[in-house]
Structure formats: C-alpha cells, structure tokens
N, C-alpha and C positions, 0 to 999 in steps of 0.2 A: 363771228361776233366776238369782240374783245372781252377778256375777263377783267373784273374790277377787284381791287384790293383795298382794304380799310386798315389803317394803322393807328393804334392808340398806345403811346409810350413805346415799349419795346416789343409789343405784341402786334402781330399782323394776322388778319382774318381774310380768307378768300381761298381760291378764286370764286367770284360771284358774277352772276349775270347782271346786266343792267336792270332787268325787271326785278330781280331779287333784291338788289341794292335799294331800289325805290321802295319795295315793300317794307324792308327793315327801317328805312328812314321814316315812312309813314307810321310805322308801329312805335317810333320813338327810340329805336335801338341804335341809332347813329347820332353822335353829338356834333355840334358845329366845330368843336375843336379837333375832331378826328380828322386824320389825313387820309385822302383818297387818291388812288392812282388808277389810271386806265391802262391796261396792257401789262406785259411782263417787265417792261423797262420804263424808265422815265421818272419824273419828279412827282412826289406826293404833294397835293394841294389841300387846304382846309376844306372840309365837307361843306361848310357854310357858303363857299364860293360857287358851289355847283347849284344851278337853279333847280328848284323843286325838292331839295333835300333840307328838311327843317328838323333836325334831331333835337328832342327836348328831354331825353332820359339819360340817366347814368348807368343804365343796366347793362354794362359791358359784359359781365359774366354770362348772362343769358344770351346776349348777342353772339359771343364767341362760341358758346356751346352749340347754338343752333346752326351757325354758319359752318362750323367744323363737321357737324353731322352730315352736311351735304357733300363735303369733300372727301371724308374718310371715315372708316369705322374704328372706334377706339378698341385697342386690344384689351381683353379681360385681364384684370389684375389677379395674379397668382397668389395663392395663400398657402402657408406652411402649416396651417392648423391641423389638417388631416394627417400629415406626416408626423407632427408632434404627438398627436393622439395615438397613432399606431406604435410609435417608439415607446411611449409611456406604457401602453398595454403590454408590449413585448417585454419591456424591462420588468414590469410587475409580474408577468408570467414566469420569467426566469427566476426571480426572487422566490417564487412559490415552488417552482419545479425542482430547483437545485437541492434544497434541503430534503425533498421527498426522494430524489434519486440517491442522495448520500445515505439516507436512512435505509433505502432498499439495498444499496451496494455494500454497506459496511458489514453486515453479517456475512455476506458471501466472501468478502475480502478476509475477514477474520477466520472463517472456516478454511479458506485456502491456505492461509498462513499456518494454522494449526495442523492441517494435513501435511504440509511440507515439513514441519517440525517433527511430527510423528514419524514420517518416513525417514528423516535423518536419524532419529533415535533408533529406529529399527535397523537401519544400515550400520549404525555403530555396533550394535549387538552382533550383526552378521560378521563384521570385521573382527570382533573379538572372538567369535566362534571359529573363523578361519584361522586366526592366529593360534588358538588352542590346538587345532588339528595339525597345523604345521609344526608346532612344538612337539606334538605327539609323534609325528612322522620323523622328527629329528632325534628325539630322546626315547621313543617307544613307550611313552607314558605322558599323561597330562601333568602339568606343573603342580607342585604342592600348593595348597591354598595359602599356607604361611610357613615361613622358615623361622624356627625358634631355636634358641640355645638349649642345652640340656637342663638349664635352670629355669626355662620358660620365658626368657627374654625375647620378645619379637624382633626379628631382623628385617625380613623382606617379604613382600606380598606376591601373590600369583600374577597380579597385573604388571609388576616389575619384571617377572620372569618372561613375559611374552612381548616385551618392548621391541626386540629385534624383528618380530613378525608383524608389527604394525607400523613399519617404517620409522622406528625410533632406535635403530642400532647405534648411532653415535652417542645418544644419550645413555643407553645401556652400558656402553664401553667406559663412560666416565664415572660410573658408580663404583665406590669402594665397598665390595661385598664383605670385607672383613669388619666393617663397621655397620651398625644398624642404620635403617633408613633415615631416622631423625637425628643422627649424629651431625654436629656442626660441619664436619667435612663433606657430608652429602646434602646439606641443606639446600644449596643453590639448585642442585639437580632436581630434587623433589618438590621444589617450588614451581617447576614448569607445569603449564597446563597442557594436557594431552587431548587433542580434539576428539579422538575416538572414545574417550572416557567421559565426555561432556554432552549432556542432553540439551539441545538448543532452547528448549522451553523453560529451562531452569536458569535463573539469573545468578545464583550463588555458585561461584566457580573456584573460590579460594577460601581456605579455612581461616579462622581467626589468627592462627599462627603463621599464615602466609603460604601454606602448602597447597598445591594444586589438588582439587577434589576429583572424586569419581562419583558419577551418578548411577553406577551399576555395582551390584553386590554379588559376590560369589556364593554358590551353594556349598556350605561347609560339609555337607554329607558326601559331596563328590570331590571337591577340592580340599583335601584333608591336610592337617598340619604335618609337616615334615614327611609327607608320603604322597607319591604320585599314583594316580589310578589309571590302569590300562583300560582301553575301550572294551576289551574282551571281558573285563570284570563288571561291566555295566550289564548285568544279566536281565534287568527289566527292559532293556532295549534303549538305545540312544535316543530314539524318537519319543520315548516316554519318560525321559529323565531331564529335569531342569539343571542347568549348569550355572546360569547367572540370571539375575533379575534386575529390571529397571525399577528404581525406587524413586519416591517423591519426597523423602525426608531423611533426616539423620545421616547426612552425607559424611563420608570419611575420605581422607587423602588417598590417592591411588597407590601411594607407596606404603600405606598402613597395612600391616599383616592381619589386623583384626577386621578388615573389610570383608567379613564373611557372616553368613546367617543362614538359618533354616528358612526356606521360602514361605512356609506356613506362618512364620512370625513377621513377614514383611507384606503379605498379601491378604486380601479378604476384606470383609465389611469393617469400616472404621479406620482402615489404613489410608494414609494420604498417598495419592498417586499423582504421577506427573500429568497424566491424561485422564479425562473423565471415563469412568467405567471399568478401569482395570490396569493391568501392567503388561508390558512386553516381557517375554521370557526367552532366553536362549536355551535350546535343547541340545542334548548331547550329539546329535547328528549335524549340528551347525545351523539348523533352521530356527526361525524366530516366529513365535506365536503371540497374539494378544489374548491374554487370559482374563476373563471377567472377574470382577471383584466379588461376584456372587457364586463363584465356583464352589462346588461341593467340597467341604473340608477333607473328606475322605479321599477324594480324587486328587486334591492338592498334595496331601500327604504321600499318596502313591507316586505322584510325579516327582516328589522331592528325594525319594530314596533310589539309589542306583541298583540295589539288589534285594528289595523287600519282597519280591514275589507277588506283589499286588496286581490285580487285573485292572487296567486302565481303559475305560470306554472313551466316548466322545467328550471333548472338553473345549 
C-alpha cells in the first residue's frame, strides 16, 4: 500500500496511510491548499482536488505533531541545568574548604619554618664550637675573648681569631692586625656578613654603622681578655661550661672585641630570646644545648664558670 505525504509551505508530513490521511481530513487537519502526494516520488497536487478530502482547519501544528508521532519518536531535549547546579555546588564548596585548609596548614608551615631556623642556629653554634677546638688544636689554647692594647683600647675579637676555621681564611688574611677592627683601613672587611654568626630568625644583620653583626656572644669568664684558656684549665668540665650563647637582643658586630658577657646577664626570665622558651648555648666540649629561660640561677652561674668547683646537676 502506497504512503501519502502532505506538504504545507516548506514542511512535509508523512508517510501516512490512505486511511490515516482520510481520518485527518475528516478531523479538519488538512486544508484545501495543502499539497498531497501519493508515493515516494511524483508531483504534489492540492488536497482539494482529491475526492473526499475537505479540510476546513488551519491547525497545522497539531496535524504535524500527530503525524510525526506515528513516524518517529522525538529525542528528549538535553538540559545543562543539573551540570550547572553541580558546578555551582562544587565551586561553593571549594570557596569554603580552601580557607579552612589554609587555616589548618598555616600553623604547621610556621612550625616547620621555625624548627628549620632553630636547627640552623644550633648548627651555627656547633660550627663555632668546632672552630674553637680546631684553634685550640693549632695553638694549644682557646683564643682570647678580646685583644686590647696596654692602655685598654680594643683591637680584635675572638670571632675574628677563628675566621680561618669557619672557611673564612681569605677574609682573615686581608685584616690589618696592627690596626683596630673599626679602623677605616679594616672597615670594608668587617662590614662583611658571616653566615655562621647570623641566626636566620633574626632580621637585623648589619649595625647602624654598617658592620656585620653577630647573634652569638662569648662567655667572658672563659674567653678572657688578652689571655687564652686551655681545655685542661676548665676544671668544672667542658660539658658543664658555657662558651658562647645565642642572644635575642643587643647585637654587636662580630669584629667588636666587646662582644662578651656573663651568661647569667643574657639569659633567664625577662631576657629577650631568639626562640620561645630559652637560648641555645655552646658548651666547652663542642655540644649545643637548649637551656630554658626558667633555669635555676644557681645552675646557670655554675655553668658560666670554668673552674668554680660547683656541682652541676641536670639542666
């Protein structure tokens, strides 16, 4: 049985059976001006010329929708609404989660950085301790804490004396030891920053006069003026005697011979420290310990003297 097609304007409906075409015509869904064709090929002719077809309605949309429903099933229209909602929820979640993650991670990052800086400062003191022992092996004595003239004019410091033993031999060779450290002829040398003398947590690295600072202070009871101390003279024991201290304030240039103090005057309650809770100290045996700011003053005094005869317990 041949298929029928109905054409209105540029739109064509079908294929339709003859019976279906008649039903639509009776229902008034085919107009006289519509063109009708029988079969897959051939000419379209006005529907009004076909006997029995009397279309009286203009309801083409209803006609087209109904006829197409018999020939094919319309594909469902896809929607992006669900995807947009999911993306919006995801983006909102990120905006909420990222600040929370940052808030949780920031303290951990800060703690890690502080631990790294503490470790570096501790290693600086270990390097200084090794340099002091290498100096002692070479000269059979620790360096004097300060070299002064007979009239008391300061010339050079203990940190200057150990420069060759902290990989600064060329700098040491350029110093004119016949002139004081702050003489214009030595100025450029002592303006240099020495990494081993700088605590990474402290931003202040240069004095107002332009000289390189030190964040470590010598114990003047061990590193004495114009006199070197032998290890055998540290009768309290090298492991019980402080040689140098990490400080958090009142920094002096590394070339300054007055960069000396009694540990009890630099440590303890009320003293500013580089790190919370206390100070790193270098002991006579080359080891480095972190000493609490709440240390017993009597114990701190005992640790400060090389030959005081005090009994030092745990600290």
